PLY file of the C-alpha trace (Angstrom):
ply
format ascii 1.0
element vertex 393
property float x
property float y
property float z
element edge 392
property int vertex1
property int vertex2
end_header
0.00 0.00 0.00
1.64 3.25 -1.10
0.09 5.25 1.73
1.52 2.82 4.28
5.05 3.32 2.98
4.52 7.08 2.88
3.45 7.19 6.52
6.22 4.84 7.64
8.76 7.23 6.15
7.28 10.04 8.27
7.82 8.03 11.49
4.89 9.63 13.39
4.64 9.18 17.15
1.39 7.99 18.70
-0.09 11.47 19.19
0.67 12.34 15.56
-0.70 9.01 14.40
-3.96 9.62 16.26
-4.30 13.12 14.78
-3.65 11.76 11.28
-6.33 9.09 11.69
-8.83 11.73 12.83
-8.02 13.84 9.79
-8.94 10.97 7.47
-12.14 10.26 9.39
-13.16 13.88 8.89
-12.35 13.56 5.17
-14.51 10.44 4.90
-17.37 12.22 6.67
-17.12 15.22 4.35
-16.95 13.07 1.21
-19.96 11.08 2.42
-22.14 14.15 2.92
-21.42 14.85 6.58
-22.31 11.44 7.95
-20.96 10.44 11.36
-18.05 8.02 11.03
-17.47 5.36 13.69
-14.65 2.82 13.79
-14.86 -0.67 15.30
-11.55 -2.27 14.44
-9.22 -4.96 15.74
-5.81 -6.27 14.79
-6.52 -9.56 13.04
-2.98 -10.73 13.86
-3.33 -10.23 17.63
-3.04 -13.41 19.68
-1.92 -14.59 23.11
-1.33 -12.90 26.47
-5.02 -12.50 27.17
-5.59 -10.54 23.95
-9.07 -10.89 22.48
-9.44 -9.07 19.14
-12.92 -10.55 18.60
-16.22 -8.78 19.21
-17.02 -9.30 22.89
-19.21 -7.84 25.59
-16.53 -5.37 26.67
-16.98 -3.57 23.33
-20.60 -2.61 23.93
-20.00 0.13 26.51
-17.29 1.99 24.50
-19.47 1.95 21.38
-22.46 3.23 23.37
-20.26 5.93 24.87
-19.06 7.10 21.45
-22.63 7.27 20.17
-23.70 9.60 22.99
-21.64 12.50 21.63
-22.63 12.06 17.98
-25.63 13.92 16.60
-25.90 13.08 12.91
-28.87 11.41 11.22
-26.77 8.81 9.37
-23.54 6.96 10.05
-20.75 5.04 8.35
-19.15 2.28 10.40
-15.61 1.30 9.45
-15.40 -2.33 10.49
-12.35 -4.58 10.80
-12.83 -7.73 12.87
-12.09 -11.46 12.88
-15.57 -12.10 14.25
-16.71 -12.93 17.76
-20.02 -12.97 19.60
-23.18 -12.90 17.51
-25.05 -11.51 20.50
-22.61 -8.59 20.74
-22.97 -7.98 17.00
-26.75 -7.90 17.47
-26.53 -5.43 20.36
-24.18 -3.03 18.53
-26.34 -3.13 15.40
-29.42 -2.40 17.50
-27.73 0.62 19.08
-26.68 1.94 15.67
-30.09 1.60 14.06
-31.87 2.98 17.14
-29.81 6.16 16.79
-29.53 6.56 13.01
-32.04 6.51 10.17
-29.38 5.13 7.84
-26.31 3.01 8.65
-23.64 1.97 6.16
-20.69 -0.36 6.74
-17.29 0.31 5.20
-14.96 -2.70 5.02
-11.43 -1.68 3.96
-9.98 -5.06 4.96
-11.72 -8.00 6.60
-14.98 -8.33 8.51
-15.36 -12.03 9.16
-17.98 -14.22 10.86
-19.90 -12.01 13.33
-18.48 -9.03 11.42
-20.23 -10.31 8.31
-23.46 -10.56 10.29
-23.10 -6.88 11.22
-22.37 -5.85 7.63
-25.59 -7.51 6.47
-27.42 -4.98 8.68
-26.17 -2.09 6.57
-28.46 0.04 4.47
-25.37 0.25 2.26
-22.22 -1.88 2.15
-18.98 -0.34 0.87
-16.06 -2.60 -0.04
-13.01 -2.55 -2.28
-11.50 -5.33 -4.43
-9.23 -6.33 -1.51
-12.04 -6.29 1.08
-13.43 -9.56 2.36
-16.32 -10.86 4.43
-16.49 -14.44 5.65
-18.87 -17.36 6.20
-21.17 -16.78 9.14
-21.23 -20.31 10.43
-21.50 -19.87 14.17
-18.46 -20.88 16.20
-19.07 -22.92 19.35
-16.75 -24.13 22.09
-16.63 -27.87 22.75
-14.09 -29.82 24.84
-11.72 -26.87 24.92
-11.77 -26.35 21.17
-13.72 -24.06 18.84
-15.77 -25.64 16.05
-18.04 -24.54 13.26
-21.60 -25.31 14.34
-22.48 -26.19 10.75
-19.44 -28.49 10.41
-20.33 -30.28 13.67
-23.91 -30.83 12.56
-22.79 -31.98 9.10
-20.28 -34.37 10.68
-22.96 -35.95 12.85
-25.27 -36.27 9.85
-22.46 -38.07 8.00
-22.10 -40.54 10.87
-25.85 -41.16 10.83
-25.76 -41.87 7.09
-22.88 -44.32 7.54
-24.81 -46.16 10.26
-27.90 -46.38 8.03
-25.87 -47.57 5.01
-23.67 -50.11 6.86
-25.84 -51.09 9.82
-22.90 -50.54 12.19
-21.22 -47.72 14.02
-17.52 -47.19 13.35
-15.77 -47.63 16.72
-13.57 -44.62 15.96
-16.62 -42.38 16.50
-17.50 -43.72 19.94
-15.15 -41.48 22.04
-16.46 -38.36 20.33
-20.12 -39.33 20.53
-19.85 -40.37 24.19
-18.70 -36.84 25.07
-21.37 -35.05 23.03
-24.57 -34.37 24.93
-27.96 -33.65 23.32
-27.75 -30.19 24.89
-24.48 -29.43 23.12
-25.90 -30.57 19.80
-28.96 -28.40 20.33
-26.67 -25.47 21.19
-24.87 -25.91 17.86
-28.16 -25.99 15.95
-29.48 -22.96 17.84
-26.28 -20.97 17.25
-26.42 -21.62 13.52
-30.11 -20.74 13.31
-29.53 -17.56 15.33
-26.95 -16.37 12.78
-29.24 -17.19 9.86
-32.21 -15.44 11.46
-30.22 -12.27 12.13
-28.93 -12.06 8.57
-32.35 -12.77 7.05
-34.17 -10.27 9.23
-31.59 -7.53 8.79
-31.41 -7.90 5.02
-35.18 -7.53 4.76
-35.33 -4.64 7.22
-32.34 -2.64 5.96
-30.48 -3.74 2.83
-33.57 -4.70 0.84
-35.92 -2.06 2.21
-35.63 0.13 -0.92
-35.72 -2.81 -3.34
-39.10 -1.99 -4.83
-38.88 -3.07 -8.47
-37.15 -5.86 -10.38
-34.30 -4.46 -12.49
-34.96 -6.92 -15.32
-38.74 -6.53 -15.65
-39.71 -3.40 -13.73
-42.31 -5.45 -11.87
-42.93 -4.53 -8.22
-41.09 -6.54 -5.55
-43.33 -8.28 -3.03
-42.62 -8.83 0.66
-42.40 -12.56 -0.02
-39.73 -11.96 -2.67
-37.68 -9.87 -0.25
-37.94 -12.58 2.39
-37.08 -15.32 -0.09
-34.01 -13.46 -1.35
-32.89 -12.81 2.23
-33.27 -16.51 3.11
-31.22 -17.48 0.06
-28.40 -15.10 0.99
-28.41 -16.23 4.64
-28.33 -19.89 3.62
-25.40 -19.29 1.26
-23.40 -17.34 3.82
-23.98 -20.10 6.40
-23.20 -22.99 4.01
-20.04 -24.57 5.44
-20.00 -27.12 2.62
-19.70 -24.32 0.08
-16.99 -22.28 1.80
-15.12 -25.27 3.36
-13.29 -23.21 6.00
-14.31 -20.55 8.50
-11.53 -18.25 7.30
-12.58 -18.27 3.64
-12.80 -14.82 2.03
-16.04 -13.68 0.43
-15.36 -10.77 -1.91
-17.42 -8.33 -3.95
-17.86 -10.71 -6.87
-19.09 -13.50 -4.59
-21.67 -11.17 -3.06
-22.80 -9.95 -6.47
-23.44 -13.59 -7.45
-25.68 -13.81 -4.39
-27.43 -10.69 -5.76
-26.39 -8.49 -2.84
-25.66 -4.97 -4.07
-22.25 -3.68 -2.98
-20.80 -0.18 -3.42
-17.21 -0.41 -4.68
-15.70 2.62 -2.98
-12.63 2.49 -5.25
-14.84 3.86 -8.03
-14.79 7.17 -6.07
-11.06 8.11 -6.07
-11.18 10.74 -3.32
-13.18 8.50 -1.02
-10.91 5.55 -1.79
-7.86 7.65 -0.95
-9.33 8.69 2.41
-10.39 5.13 3.33
-7.07 3.62 2.25
-5.12 6.25 4.16
-7.16 5.60 7.28
-6.60 1.85 6.86
-2.83 2.42 6.54
-2.78 4.56 9.69
-4.87 1.96 11.51
-2.36 -0.72 10.52
0.47 1.42 11.92
-1.51 1.84 15.14
-1.78 -1.93 15.41
1.98 -2.21 14.96
2.18 -0.96 18.55
0.75 -2.90 21.50
-2.76 -1.66 20.65
-4.98 -4.45 19.32
-8.40 -2.77 19.23
-9.54 0.74 18.26
-13.05 2.09 18.86
-13.24 5.71 17.74
-14.86 8.58 15.91
-13.38 11.84 14.62
-13.12 13.25 18.15
-12.77 10.45 20.68
-11.06 7.09 20.86
-10.93 4.03 23.08
-7.94 1.71 22.84
-7.45 -1.86 23.99
-3.75 -2.57 24.46
-1.68 -5.58 25.44
0.62 -5.40 28.42
3.95 -3.85 27.43
7.00 -5.93 28.41
9.30 -2.91 28.03
8.25 -1.57 31.45
8.86 -4.31 33.96
6.56 -5.21 36.87
7.48 -3.33 40.03
8.47 -0.17 38.17
6.52 3.08 38.76
3.12 3.50 37.14
3.65 4.28 33.42
2.48 7.90 33.80
5.06 8.44 36.58
7.99 6.82 34.79
10.97 8.99 33.84
12.67 6.39 31.68
12.25 2.89 30.35
14.84 0.21 29.62
14.11 -2.04 26.68
15.81 -5.22 25.57
16.70 -5.23 21.89
17.99 -8.14 19.83
19.75 -7.51 16.52
18.02 -9.33 13.70
21.31 -9.88 11.89
23.89 -11.01 14.48
21.37 -11.75 17.30
23.42 -9.82 19.86
21.34 -8.36 22.70
21.44 -4.80 23.98
19.64 -2.65 26.56
18.41 0.73 25.31
17.56 3.51 27.75
14.55 5.57 26.69
14.37 8.93 28.49
11.01 10.54 29.15
12.44 13.81 30.45
15.67 15.64 29.58
18.82 15.62 31.70
18.78 12.01 32.92
22.15 10.24 33.27
22.85 7.29 31.00
23.06 4.21 33.18
25.99 1.80 32.91
25.54 -0.85 30.28
22.75 1.09 28.54
22.68 2.49 25.00
21.10 5.92 24.46
17.93 6.07 22.39
18.85 7.57 18.96
17.09 10.64 17.53
16.73 8.84 14.18
14.87 5.93 15.83
17.47 3.68 14.17
19.86 1.95 16.57
23.12 0.90 14.95
24.07 -2.47 16.39
27.41 -2.01 18.25
28.49 -5.47 17.20
27.71 -5.69 13.47
26.55 -2.18 12.46
23.06 -3.35 11.44
20.30 -0.73 11.73
17.54 -1.71 14.20
14.32 0.26 13.79
12.89 1.22 17.21
9.97 3.30 15.92
7.27 0.88 17.08
8.86 0.51 20.52
8.83 4.29 20.83
5.13 4.39 19.95
4.35 1.81 22.62
6.26 3.68 25.30
4.65 7.01 24.40
1.20 5.43 24.39
1.65 3.86 27.82
3.30 6.81 29.55
1.48 9.61 27.73
4.91 11.28 27.46
7.21 12.04 24.55
10.49 10.20 24.24
13.53 12.47 24.62
16.25 11.18 22.27
19.88 11.86 23.13
21.02 12.04 19.52
22.77 9.39 17.46
25.70 8.73 19.75
0 1
1 2
2 3
3 4
4 5
5 6
6 7
7 8
8 9
9 10
10 11
11 12
12 13
13 14
14 15
15 16
16 17
17 18
18 19
19 20
20 21
21 22
22 23
23 24
24 25
25 26
26 27
27 28
28 29
29 30
30 31
31 32
32 33
33 34
34 35
35 36
36 37
37 38
38 39
39 40
40 41
41 42
42 43
43 44
44 45
45 46
46 47
47 48
48 49
49 50
50 51
51 52
52 53
53 54
54 55
55 56
56 57
57 58
58 59
59 60
60 61
61 62
62 63
63 64
64 65
65 66
66 67
67 68
68 69
69 70
70 71
71 72
72 73
73 74
74 75
75 76
76 77
77 78
78 79
79 80
80 81
81 82
82 83
83 84
84 85
85 86
86 87
87 88
88 89
89 90
90 91
91 92
92 93
93 94
94 95
95 96
96 97
97 98
98 99
99 100
100 101
101 102
102 103
103 104
104 105
105 106
106 107
107 108
108 109
109 110
110 111
111 112
112 113
113 114
114 115
115 116
116 117
117 118
118 119
119 120
120 121
121 122
122 123
123 124
124 125
125 126
126 127
127 128
128 129
129 130
130 131
131 132
132 133
133 134
134 135
135 136
136 137
137 138
138 139
139 140
140 141
141 142
142 143
143 144
144 145
145 146
146 147
147 148
148 149
149 150
150 151
151 152
152 153
153 154
154 155
155 156
156 157
157 158
158 159
159 160
160 161
161 162
162 163
163 164
164 165
165 166
166 167
167 168
168 169
169 170
170 171
171 172
172 173
173 174
174 175
175 176
176 177
177 178
178 179
179 180
180 181
181 182
182 183
183 184
184 185
185 186
186 187
187 188
188 189
189 190
190 191
191 192
192 193
193 194
194 195
195 196
196 197
197 198
198 199
199 200
200 201
201 202
202 203
203 204
204 205
205 206
206 207
207 208
208 209
209 210
210 211
211 212
212 213
213 214
214 215
215 216
216 217
217 218
218 219
219 220
220 221
221 222
222 223
223 224
224 225
225 226
226 227
227 228
228 229
229 230
230 231
231 232
232 233
233 234
234 235
235 236
236 237
237 238
238 239
239 240
240 241
241 242
242 243
243 244
244 245
245 246
246 247
247 248
248 249
249 250
250 251
251 252
252 253
253 254
254 255
255 256
256 257
257 258
258 259
259 260
260 261
261 262
262 263
263 264
264 265
265 266
266 267
267 268
268 269
269 270
270 271
271 272
272 273
273 274
274 275
275 276
276 277
277 278
278 279
279 280
280 281
281 282
282 283
283 284
284 285
285 286
286 287
287 288
288 289
289 290
290 291
291 292
292 293
293 294
294 295
295 296
296 297
297 298
298 299
299 300
300 301
301 302
302 303
303 304
304 305
305 306
306 307
307 308
308 309
309 310
310 311
311 312
312 313
313 314
314 315
315 316
316 317
317 318
318 319
319 320
320 321
321 322
322 323
323 324
324 325
325 326
326 327
327 328
328 329
329 330
330 331
331 332
332 333
333 334
334 335
335 336
336 337
337 338
338 339
339 340
340 341
341 342
342 343
343 344
344 345
345 346
346 347
347 348
348 349
349 350
350 351
351 352
352 353
353 354
354 355
355 356
356 357
357 358
358 359
359 360
360 361
361 362
362 363
363 364
364 365
365 366
366 367
367 368
368 369
369 370
370 371
371 372
372 373
373 374
374 375
375 376
376 377
377 378
378 379
379 380
380 381
381 382
382 383
383 384
384 385
385 386
386 387
387 388
388 389
389 390
390 391
391 392
């Protein structure tokens, strides 16, 4: 992405990065006729250490809080998510449509699973050629693992067919079946039906509400035809046998084949530039320890992973005057300790290397340049202070 390279070359700190994101959100709002713009985004790469990039109940309050200070009649929601709770998706969609007469979803990257459910509640859906939705087969937890509800049901149906055809039960299935209760099977069926019902109802209520005439014949569209089309789309999006994997990408052309109208925002160059620039800045934000961003053009809520650069037992981040970080050279694998000052005039501790003004640390052993820009962003985010470089010593 050209914008990504451009912004990387500028090496913005976290405050600058936030201001640059807000600027693009204001551009998007202006280009879209003054609509409110809300972001619900997560780092799809984020894993481990208690990080949960998925839609979860903790997201409801920040979204509700953002909506309180917005006063427009319509909204665009920039959505980037690996999925998550269908119930949370339902609650956020309800809040959006309770507040706004018209809600559109903009997907610059991926909105998978429960994200796809949310997108189907849009009066308009904006995507680019690189954007992707995903199958909405509900994910359920079973014996410590996460499964597709549709795949589980299909697997059990396959076992039933084998028993009917052969008259015997393969012994290999017995351990699995002995641990599967009727309640768990019903939960899988209910979860899948819940997802289908949401998509069907939302398509009829929002996406298809202005579908009044058939494009091919000019004949009026009946309520039954809207409902039938919505059922067909929901069934296709939930068809595990068609998509094979939960992570499969569903792009504009796939949705057009389902006869779901999509706005290709790349056909509007100025809008595409603003969305792509915001997406690039969002990616740079996720290169720090932030893994979730909920924001509008004025406010933001971050979810961030614990930062290992400030060790337990040190002062609270806002009170810290410096931070020591461990750096390993990617070329010779030698290890160094870099002292990051958060106020001027601090002495350089023995065995420490001063933080360079260029953000590039030259490895004392092999001369390789080590880029510390992302570490600097993390420190500035946590401490709410600016790093004070000592110069390239």
